[in-house]
Structures are given as structure tokens and as C-alpha cells.
PDB file of N, CA, C and O in Angstrom:
ATOM      1  N   UNK A   1     147.966 160.099  31.857  1.00  0.00           N
ATOM      2  CA  UNK A   1     147.111 160.207  32.467  1.00  0.00           C
ATOM      3  C   UNK A   1     145.572 160.233  31.895  1.00  0.00           C
ATOM      4  O   UNK A   1     145.125 161.274  31.413  1.00  0.00           O
ATOM      5  N   UNK A   2     144.801 159.062  31.969  1.00  0.00           N
ATOM      6  CA  UNK A   2     143.740 159.180  31.636  1.00  0.00           C
ATOM      7  C   UNK A   2     142.434 159.967  31.895  1.00  0.00           C
ATOM      8  O   UNK A   2     142.035 159.349  32.882  1.00  0.00           O
ATOM      9  N   UNK A   3     141.684 160.735  31.710  1.00  0.00           N
ATOM     10  CA  UNK A   3     140.464 161.516  32.578  1.00  0.00           C
ATOM     11  C   UNK A   3     139.515 160.829  32.781  1.00  0.00           C
ATOM     12  O   UNK A   3     139.320 159.833  32.085  1.00  0.00           O
ATOM     13  N   UNK A   4     138.797 161.132  33.644  1.00  0.00           N
ATOM     14  CA  UNK A   4     138.260 160.714  34.526  1.00  0.00           C
ATOM     15  C   UNK A   4     136.855 161.753  34.113  1.00  0.00           C
ATOM     16  O   UNK A   4     136.988 162.959  34.319  1.00  0.00           O
ATOM     17  N   UNK A   5     135.398 161.181  33.473  1.00  0.00           N
ATOM     18  CA  UNK A   5     134.492 162.247  33.843  1.00  0.00           C
ATOM     19  C   UNK A   5     134.043 162.698  34.936  1.00  0.00           C
ATOM     20  O   UNK A   5     134.052 161.749  35.720  1.00  0.00           O
ATOM     21  N   UNK A   6     133.695 163.512  35.386  1.00  0.00           N
ATOM     22  CA  UNK A   6     132.888 163.932  36.655  1.00  0.00           C
ATOM     23  C   UNK A   6     131.242 163.705  36.119  1.00  0.00           C
ATOM     24  O   UNK A   6     130.731 164.722  35.649  1.00  0.00           O
ATOM     25  N   UNK A   7     130.463 162.584  36.148  1.00  0.00           N
ATOM     26  CA  UNK A   7     129.304 162.326  35.644  1.00  0.00           C
ATOM     27  C   UNK A   7     128.739 163.022  36.829  1.00  0.00           C
ATOM     28  O   UNK A   7     127.673 163.523  36.471  1.00  0.00           O
ATOM     29  N   UNK A   8     128.964 163.264  38.017  1.00  0.00           N
ATOM     30  CA  UNK A   8     127.879 163.968  39.186  1.00  0.00           C
ATOM     31  C   UNK A   8     128.118 165.577  38.350  1.00  0.00           C
ATOM     32  O   UNK A   8     127.006 166.102  38.400  1.00  0.00           O
ATOM     33  N   UNK A   9     128.592 166.046  37.997  1.00  0.00           N
ATOM     34  CA  UNK A   9     129.059 167.779  37.220  1.00  0.00           C
ATOM     35  C   UNK A   9     128.571 167.757  36.057  1.00  0.00           C
ATOM     36  O   UNK A   9     127.857 168.708  35.739  1.00  0.00           O
ATOM     37  N   UNK A  10     128.779 166.801  35.202  1.00  0.00           N
ATOM     38  CA  UNK A  10     128.422 166.991  33.485  1.00  0.00           C
ATOM     39  C   UNK A  10     127.389 166.014  32.660  1.00  0.00           C
ATOM     40  O   UNK A  10     127.349 164.808  32.415  1.00  0.00           O
ATOM     41  N   UNK A  11     126.812 166.824  32.447  1.00  0.00           N
ATOM     42  CA  UNK A  11     125.755 166.282  31.595  1.00  0.00           C
ATOM     43  C   UNK A  11     125.730 165.532  30.541  1.00  0.00           C
ATOM     44  O   UNK A  11     125.064 164.516  30.338  1.00  0.00           O
ATOM     45  N   UNK A  12     126.963 166.408  29.443  1.00  0.00           N
ATOM     46  CA  UNK A  12     127.868 165.822  28.959  1.00  0.00           C
ATOM     47  C   UNK A  12     128.298 164.155  28.933  1.00  0.00           C
ATOM     48  O   UNK A  12     127.988 163.332  28.071  1.00  0.00           O
ATOM     49  N   UNK A  13     128.996 163.975  29.989  1.00  0.00           N
ATOM     50  CA  UNK A  13     129.337 162.792  30.419  1.00  0.00           C
ATOM     51  C   UNK A  13     128.381 161.976  30.234  1.00  0.00           C
ATOM     52  O   UNK A  13     128.351 160.970  29.525  1.00  0.00           O
ATOM     53  N   UNK A  14     127.389 162.548  31.061  1.00  0.00           N
ATOM     54  CA  UNK A  14     126.076 161.422  31.545  1.00  0.00           C
ATOM     55  C   UNK A  14     125.266 161.219  30.179  1.00  0.00           C
ATOM     56  O   UNK A  14     124.694 160.174  29.868  1.00  0.00           O
ATOM     57  N   UNK A  15     125.305 162.227  29.522  1.00  0.00           N
ATOM     58  CA  UNK A  15     124.663 161.659  28.111  1.00  0.00           C
ATOM     59  C   UNK A  15     125.374 160.585  27.383  1.00  0.00           C
ATOM     60  O   UNK A  15     124.842 159.754  26.646  1.00  0.00           O
ATOM     61  N   UNK A  16     126.742 160.698  27.691  1.00  0.00           N
ATOM     62  CA  UNK A  16     126.976 159.226  27.089  1.00  0.00           C
ATOM     63  C   UNK A  16     127.445 158.287  27.799  1.00  0.00           C
ATOM     64  O   UNK A  16     128.218 157.493  27.264  1.00  0.00           O
ATOM     65  N   UNK A  17     127.093 158.139  29.200  1.00  0.00           N
ATOM     66  CA  UNK A  17     126.835 157.120  29.831  1.00  0.00           C
ATOM     67  C   UNK A  17     125.228 156.473  29.236  1.00  0.00           C
ATOM     68  O   UNK A  17     125.060 155.317  28.848  1.00  0.00           O
ATOM     69  N   UNK A  18     124.465 157.248  29.278  1.00  0.00           N
ATOM     70  CA  UNK A  18     123.030 157.069  28.837  1.00  0.00           C
ATOM     71  C   UNK A  18     122.860 156.116  27.771  1.00  0.00           C
ATOM     72  O   UNK A  18     122.162 155.112  27.911  1.00  0.00           O
ATOM     73  N   UNK A  19     123.469 156.395  26.723  1.00  0.00           N
ATOM     74  CA  UNK A  19     124.251 155.754  25.463  1.00  0.00           C
ATOM     75  C   UNK A  19     124.375 154.171  25.527  1.00  0.00           C
ATOM     76  O   UNK A  19     123.913 153.411  24.676  1.00  0.00           O
ATOM     77  N   UNK A  20     125.087 153.783  26.697  1.00  0.00           N
ATOM     78  CA  UNK A  20     125.159 152.509  27.102  1.00  0.00           C
ATOM     79  C   UNK A  20     124.128 151.317  27.607  1.00  0.00           C
ATOM     80  O   UNK A  20     124.128 150.089  27.700  1.00  0.00           O
ATOM     81  N   UNK A  21     123.407 152.234  27.828  1.00  0.00           N
ATOM     82  CA  UNK A  21     121.924 151.445  28.339  1.00  0.00           C
ATOM     83  C   UNK A  21     121.001 150.778  27.332  1.00  0.00           C
ATOM     84  O   UNK A  21     120.586 151.243  26.270  1.00  0.00           O
ATOM     85  N   UNK A  22     120.778 149.663  27.851  1.00  0.00           N
ATOM     86  CA  UNK A  22     119.930 148.746  26.308  1.00  0.00           C
ATOM     87  C   UNK A  22     118.347 149.239  26.853  1.00  0.00           C
ATOM     88  O   UNK A  22     118.273 149.764  27.964  1.00  0.00           O
ATOM     89  N   UNK A  23     117.296 149.078  26.159  1.00  0.00           N
ATOM     90  CA  UNK A  23     116.186 149.482  25.854  1.00  0.00           C
ATOM     91  C   UNK A  23     115.218 149.281  27.434  1.00  0.00           C
ATOM     92  O   UNK A  23     114.327 149.992  27.898  1.00  0.00           O
ATOM     93  N   UNK A  24     115.762 148.182  27.888  1.00  0.00           N
ATOM     94  CA  UNK A  24     114.966 147.731  29.039  1.00  0.00           C
ATOM     95  C   UNK A  24     115.744 148.801  29.705  1.00  0.00           C
ATOM     96  O   UNK A  24     114.992 149.665  30.155  1.00  0.00           O
ATOM     97  N   UNK A  25     116.981 149.030  29.914  1.00  0.00           N
ATOM     98  CA  UNK A  25     117.577 149.603  31.274  1.00  0.00           C
ATOM     99  C   UNK A  25     117.534 151.064  31.194  1.00  0.00           C
ATOM    100  O   UNK A  25     117.739 151.891  32.084  1.00  0.00           O
ATOM    101  N   UNK A  26     117.215 151.236  29.901  1.00  0.00           N
ATOM    102  CA  UNK A  26     116.219 152.708  29.782  1.00  0.00           C
ATOM    103  C   UNK A  26     115.076 152.613  30.492  1.00  0.00           C
ATOM    104  O   UNK A  26     115.136 153.324  31.495  1.00  0.00           O
ATOM    105  N   UNK A  27     114.173 152.092  30.396  1.00  0.00           N
ATOM    106  CA  UNK A  27     113.044 152.578  30.921  1.00  0.00           C
ATOM    107  C   UNK A  27     113.176 151.997  32.290  1.00  0.00           C
ATOM    108  O   UNK A  27     112.005 151.985  32.671  1.00  0.00           O
ATOM    109  N   UNK A  28     113.601 151.712  32.855  1.00  0.00           N
ATOM    110  CA  UNK A  28     113.980 151.412  34.500  1.00  0.00           C
ATOM    111  C   UNK A  28     114.931 152.753  35.001  1.00  0.00           C
ATOM    112  O   UNK A  28     114.843 153.277  36.112  1.00  0.00           O
ATOM    113  N   UNK A  29     115.918 153.200  33.836  1.00  0.00           N
ATOM    114  CA  UNK A  29     116.908 154.537  34.262  1.00  0.00           C
ATOM    115  C   UNK A  29     115.406 155.429  33.999  1.00  0.00           C
ATOM    116  O   UNK A  29     114.817 155.319  35.075  1.00  0.00           O
ATOM    117  N   UNK A  30     114.660 156.136  33.190  1.00  0.00           N
ATOM    118  CA  UNK A  30     113.342 156.685  33.645  1.00  0.00           C
ATOM    119  C   UNK A  30     112.575 156.526  34.602  1.00  0.00           C
ATOM    120  O   UNK A  30     111.935 157.536  34.895  1.00  0.00           O
ATOM    121  N   UNK A  31     112.346 155.410  35.360  1.00  0.00           N
ATOM    122  CA  UNK A  31     111.325 155.251  36.700  1.00  0.00           C
ATOM    123  C   UNK A  31     112.399 155.803  37.500  1.00  0.00           C
ATOM    124  O   UNK A  31     111.966 156.778  38.115  1.00  0.00           O
ATOM    125  N   UNK A  32     113.754 155.558  37.773  1.00  0.00           N
ATOM    126  CA  UNK A  32     114.127 155.923  38.640  1.00  0.00           C
ATOM    127  C   UNK A  32     114.916 157.213  39.111  1.00  0.00           C
ATOM    128  O   UNK A  32     115.697 157.517  40.013  1.00  0.00           O
ATOM    129  N   UNK A  33     114.032 158.074  37.545  1.00  0.00           N
ATOM    130  CA  UNK A  33     114.504 159.517  37.696  1.00  0.00           C
ATOM    131  C   UNK A  33     112.473 159.740  37.855  1.00  0.00           C
ATOM    132  O   UNK A  33     112.097 160.740  37.244  1.00  0.00           O
ATOM    133  N   UNK A  34     111.925 159.364  38.190  1.00  0.00           N
ATOM    134  CA  UNK A  34     110.447 159.573  38.654  1.00  0.00           C
ATOM    135  C   UNK A  34     109.549 160.064  37.380  1.00  0.00           C
ATOM    136  O   UNK A  34     108.787 161.021  37.514  1.00  0.00           O
ATOM    137  N   UNK A  35     109.690 159.262  35.946  1.00  0.00           N
ATOM    138  CA  UNK A  35     109.147 160.463  34.871  1.00  0.00           C
ATOM    139  C   UNK A  35     108.285 159.369  34.633  1.00  0.00           C
ATOM    140  O   UNK A  35     107.810 159.669  33.538  1.00  0.00           O
ATOM    141  N   UNK A  36     107.850 158.438  34.918  1.00  0.00           N
ATOM    142  CA  UNK A  36     107.147 157.285  34.215  1.00  0.00           C
ATOM    143  C   UNK A  36     105.833 157.079  34.699  1.00  0.00           C
ATOM    144  O   UNK A  36     105.283 155.981  34.789  1.00  0.00           O
ATOM    145  N   UNK A  37     105.188 158.546  35.110  1.00  0.00           N
ATOM    146  CA  UNK A  37     103.969 158.322  35.931  1.00  0.00           C
ATOM    147  C   UNK A  37     103.040 158.800  35.351  1.00  0.00           C
ATOM    148  O   UNK A  37     101.899 158.411  35.598  1.00  0.00           O
ATOM    149  N   UNK A  38     103.290 159.756  34.439  1.00  0.00           N
ATOM    150  CA  UNK A  38     102.477 161.322  33.709  1.00  0.00           C
ATOM    151  C   UNK A  38     102.259 160.745  32.082  1.00  0.00           C
ATOM    152  O   UNK A  38     103.215 160.489  31.350  1.00  0.00           O
ATOM    153  N   UNK A  39     101.333 160.648  31.820  1.00  0.00           N
ATOM    154  CA  UNK A  39     100.874 160.369  30.233  1.00  0.00           C
ATOM    155  C   UNK A  39     100.684 161.526  29.417  1.00  0.00           C
ATOM    156  O   UNK A  39     100.304 161.577  28.247  1.00  0.00           O
ATOM    157  N   UNK A  40     101.116 162.785  30.483  1.00  0.00           N
ATOM    158  CA  UNK A  40     100.596 163.946  29.457  1.00  0.00           C
ATOM    159  C   UNK A  40     101.690 164.724  28.621  1.00  0.00           C
ATOM    160  O   UNK A  40     101.635 165.819  28.062  1.00  0.00           O
ATOM    161  N   UNK A  41     102.818 163.682  28.736  1.00  0.00           N
ATOM    162  CA  UNK A  41     104.538 164.713  28.163  1.00  0.00           C
ATOM    163  C   UNK A  41     105.284 164.959  29.297  1.00  0.00           C
ATOM    164  O   UNK A  41     106.514 164.965  29.283  1.00  0.00           O
ATOM    165  N   UNK A  42     104.360 165.239  30.649  1.00  0.00           N
ATOM    166  CA  UNK A  42     105.834 165.897  31.811  1.00  0.00           C
ATOM    167  C   UNK A  42     106.546 164.851  32.188  1.00  0.00           C
ATOM    168  O   UNK A  42     107.106 164.844  33.284  1.00  0.00           O
ATOM    169  N   UNK A  43     106.601 164.098  31.560  1.00  0.00           N
ATOM    170  CA  UNK A  43     107.910 163.127  32.074  1.00  0.00           C
ATOM    171  C   UNK A  43     109.004 163.399  31.422  1.00  0.00           C
ATOM    172  O   UNK A  43     110.136 163.538  31.886  1.00  0.00           O
ATOM    173  N   UNK A  44     108.620 163.481  30.233  1.00  0.00           N
ATOM    174  CA  UNK A  44     109.842 163.995  29.027  1.00  0.00           C
ATOM    175  C   UNK A  44     110.407 165.838  29.522  1.00  0.00           C
ATOM    176  O   UNK A  44     111.275 166.398  28.852  1.00  0.00           O
ATOM    177  N   UNK A  45     109.895 166.377  30.465  1.00  0.00           N
ATOM    178  CA  UNK A  45     110.026 167.976  30.438  1.00  0.00           C
ATOM    179  C   UNK A  45     110.796 167.483  32.095  1.00  0.00           C
ATOM    180  O   UNK A  45     111.933 167.889  32.334  1.00  0.00           O
ATOM    181  N   UNK A  46     110.305 166.902  32.780  1.00  0.00           N
ATOM    182  CA  UNK A  46     110.998 166.468  33.724  1.00  0.00           C
ATOM    183  C   UNK A  46     112.410 166.230  33.688  1.00  0.00           C
ATOM    184  O   UNK A  46     113.259 166.715  34.435  1.00  0.00           O
ATOM    185  N   UNK A  47     112.652 165.007  32.235  1.00  0.00           N
ATOM    186  CA  UNK A  47     113.875 164.195  32.305  1.00  0.00           C
ATOM    187  C   UNK A  47     114.781 165.478  31.832  1.00  0.00           C
ATOM    188  O   UNK A  47     115.726 165.711  32.585  1.00  0.00           O
ATOM    189  N   UNK A  48     114.633 166.367  30.671  1.00  0.00           N
ATOM    190  CA  UNK A  48     115.161 167.716  30.612  1.00  0.00           C
ATOM    191  C   UNK A  48     116.195 168.289  31.378  1.00  0.00           C
ATOM    192  O   UNK A  48     117.416 168.447  31.381  1.00  0.00           O
ATOM    193  N   UNK A  49     114.796 168.621  32.271  1.00  0.00           N
ATOM    194  CA  UNK A  49     115.134 169.183  33.577  1.00  0.00           C
ATOM    195  C   UNK A  49     116.192 168.969  34.613  1.00  0.00           C
ATOM    196  O   UNK A  49     116.742 169.862  35.256  1.00  0.00           O
ATOM    197  N   UNK A  50     116.508 167.156  34.736  1.00  0.00           N
ATOM    198  CA  UNK A  50     117.156 166.447  35.319  1.00  0.00           C
ATOM    199  C   UNK A  50     118.625 166.911  35.404  1.00  0.00           C
ATOM    200  O   UNK A  50     119.226 167.078  34.343  1.00  0.00           O
ATOM    201  N   UNK A  51     119.234 167.125  36.537  1.00  0.00           N
ATOM    202  CA  UNK A  51     120.624 167.308  37.203  1.00  0.00           C
ATOM    203  C   UNK A  51     121.519 166.222  36.489  1.00  0.00           C
ATOM    204  O   UNK A  51     121.121 165.207  35.917  1.00  0.00           O
ATOM    205  N   UNK A  52     123.018 166.729  36.675  1.00  0.00           N
ATOM    206  CA  UNK A  52     123.706 165.767  36.021  1.00  0.00           C
ATOM    207  C   UNK A  52     124.127 164.583  36.842  1.00  0.00           C
ATOM    208  O   UNK A  52     124.518 163.523  36.354  1.00  0.00           O
ATOM    209  N   UNK A  53     123.973 164.944  38.654  1.00  0.00           N
ATOM    210  CA  UNK A  53     123.764 164.499  39.809  1.00  0.00           C
ATOM    211  C   UNK A  53     122.271 163.710  39.854  1.00  0.00           C
ATOM    212  O   UNK A  53     122.384 162.529  40.180  1.00  0.00           O
ATOM    213  N   UNK A  54     121.019 164.117  39.607  1.00  0.00           N
ATOM    214  CA  UNK A  54     120.309 163.279  39.306  1.00  0.00           C
ATOM    215  C   UNK A  54     120.253 162.203  38.677  1.00  0.00           C
ATOM    216  O   UNK A  54     119.998 161.087  39.130  1.00  0.00           O
ATOM    217  N   UNK A  55     120.553 162.585  37.335  1.00  0.00           N
ATOM    218  CA  UNK A  55     121.259 161.524  36.273  1.00  0.00           C
ATOM    219  C   UNK A  55     122.156 160.351  36.564  1.00  0.00           C
ATOM    220  O   UNK A  55     122.019 159.182  36.202  1.00  0.00           O
ATOM    221  N   UNK A  56     122.894 160.779  37.133  1.00  0.00           N
ATOM    222  CA  UNK A  56     124.253 159.615  37.713  1.00  0.00           C
ATOM    223  C   UNK A  56     123.564 158.718  38.673  1.00  0.00           C
ATOM    224  O   UNK A  56     123.703 157.495  38.668  1.00  0.00           O
ATOM    225  N   UNK A  57     122.704 159.480  39.619  1.00  0.00           N
ATOM    226  CA  UNK A  57     121.935 158.492  40.660  1.00  0.00           C
ATOM    227  C   UNK A  57     121.219 157.232  39.745  1.00  0.00           C
ATOM    228  O   UNK A  57     121.574 156.059  39.631  1.00  0.00           O
ATOM    229  N   UNK A  58     120.164 157.903  39.195  1.00  0.00           N
ATOM    230  CA  UNK A  58     119.509 157.109  38.729  1.00  0.00           C
ATOM    231  C   UNK A  58     120.188 155.787  37.514  1.00  0.00           C
ATOM    232  O   UNK A  58     119.747 154.639  37.452  1.00  0.00           O
ATOM    233  N   UNK A  59     121.160 156.264  36.779  1.00  0.00           N
ATOM    234  CA  UNK A  59     121.961 155.696  36.021  1.00  0.00           C
ATOM    235  C   UNK A  59     122.581 154.319  36.962  1.00  0.00           C
ATOM    236  O   UNK A  59     122.646 153.170  36.524  1.00  0.00           O
ATOM    237  N   UNK A  60     122.993 154.747  38.305  1.00  0.00           N
ATOM    238  CA  UNK A  60     123.640 153.722  39.270  1.00  0.00           C
ATOM    239  C   UNK A  60     122.602 152.830  39.943  1.00  0.00           C
ATOM    240  O   UNK A  60     122.551 151.608  40.084  1.00  0.00           O
ATOM    241  N   UNK A  61     121.932 153.648  40.249  1.00  0.00           N
ATOM    242  CA  UNK A  61     120.335 152.765  40.269  1.00  0.00           C
ATOM    243  C   UNK A  61     119.908 151.991  39.166  1.00  0.00           C
ATOM    244  O   UNK A  61     119.364 150.922  39.444  1.00  0.00           O
ATOM    245  N   UNK A  62     120.025 152.272  38.069  1.00  0.00           N
ATOM    246  CA  UNK A  62     119.299 151.406  37.104  1.00  0.00           C
ATOM    247  C   UNK A  62     120.385 150.186  36.984  1.00  0.00           C
ATOM    248  O   UNK A  62     119.926 149.114  37.378  1.00  0.00           O
ATOM    249  N   UNK A  63     122.186 150.126  36.359  1.00  0.00           N
ATOM    250  CA  UNK A  63     122.879 149.162  36.582  1.00  0.00           C
ATOM    251  C   UNK A  63     123.325 148.329  37.834  1.00  0.00           C
ATOM    252  O   UNK A  63     124.249 147.516  37.821  1.00  0.00           O
ATOM    253  N   UNK A  64     122.332 148.727  39.212  1.00  0.00           N
ATOM    254  CA  UNK A  64     123.032 147.974  40.318  1.00  0.00           C
ATOM    255  C   UNK A  64     123.803 148.573  41.112  1.00  0.00           C
ATOM    256  O   UNK A  64     123.862 148.236  42.295  1.00  0.00           O
ATOM    257  N   UNK A  65     124.509 149.532  40.627  1.00  0.00           N
ATOM    258  CA  UNK A  65     125.773 149.948  41.605  1.00  0.00           C
ATOM    259  C   UNK A  65     125.376 150.869  42.334  1.00  0.00           C
ATOM    260  O   UNK A  65     126.383 151.306  42.890  1.00  0.00           O
ATOM    261  N   UNK A  66     124.095 151.680  42.812  1.00  0.00           N
ATOM    262  CA  UNK A  66     123.777 152.383  43.868  1.00  0.00           C
ATOM    263  C   UNK A  66     124.262 151.631  45.295  1.00  0.00           C
ATOM    264  O   UNK A  66     124.235 150.412  45.466  1.00  0.00           O
ATOM    265  N   UNK A  67     124.647 152.481  46.136  1.00  0.00           N
ATOM    266  CA  UNK A  67     124.292 152.341  47.294  1.00  0.00           C
ATOM    267  C   UNK A  67     124.239 153.383  48.214  1.00  0.00           C
ATOM    268  O   UNK A  67     125.007 154.336  48.347  1.00  0.00           O
ATOM    269  N   UNK A  68     122.920 152.989  49.027  1.00  0.00           N
ATOM    270  CA  UNK A  68     122.531 154.209  49.904  1.00  0.00           C
ATOM    271  C   UNK A  68     123.535 154.704  51.004  1.00  0.00           C
ATOM    272  O   UNK A  68     124.584 154.102  51.238  1.00  0.00           O
ATOM    273  N   UNK A  69     123.192 155.699  51.580  1.00  0.00           N
ATOM    274  CA  UNK A  69     124.173 155.939  52.664  1.00  0.00           C
ATOM    275  C   UNK A  69     123.918 154.971  54.142  1.00  0.00           C
ATOM    276  O   UNK A  69     122.763 154.939  54.568  1.00  0.00           O
ATOM    277  N   UNK A  70     124.746 154.378  54.723  1.00  0.00           N
ATOM    278  CA  UNK A  70     124.737 153.745  55.651  1.00  0.00           C
ATOM    279  C   UNK A  70     124.461 154.264  56.876  1.00  0.00           C
ATOM    280  O   UNK A  70     124.461 153.536  57.869  1.00  0.00           O
TER     281      UNK A  70
END
């Protein structure tokens, strides 16, 4: 049986997923994490602090697979 990564709980799995994004997708991804509004380096700090769950949601929003609660 193949292991399925638990992206919501695993920062290492999210790091691997982030590698699959194109340059333009990565910019969108950072915007979904809410990190492109500060020009003083705070966006980098916020990115470092993002949880696996926050990254997973931003990733799914970036690739158009996020579904809001109905």
C-alpha cells in the first residue's frame, strides 16, 4: 500500500508540494497566505510561521481545488 502524505499536518509534505508550483503560482500562493502586503520583510516571517494546515489551504486555493464550506 502506498503512503499518502498528511499535508494538513506535515510541513515536510507541504514543502514538497510547494516545489511543484510554477513561479506565477508561487506568487498566488504567497498572496493566499496573506503575505504580499508588506514591503519590509514581514511577509517572509509570516511565511516561515505558517502552519501545515494554512499552507495546505493556500496551496489548494492556488491550484483551484479549494472548496468553501457549504
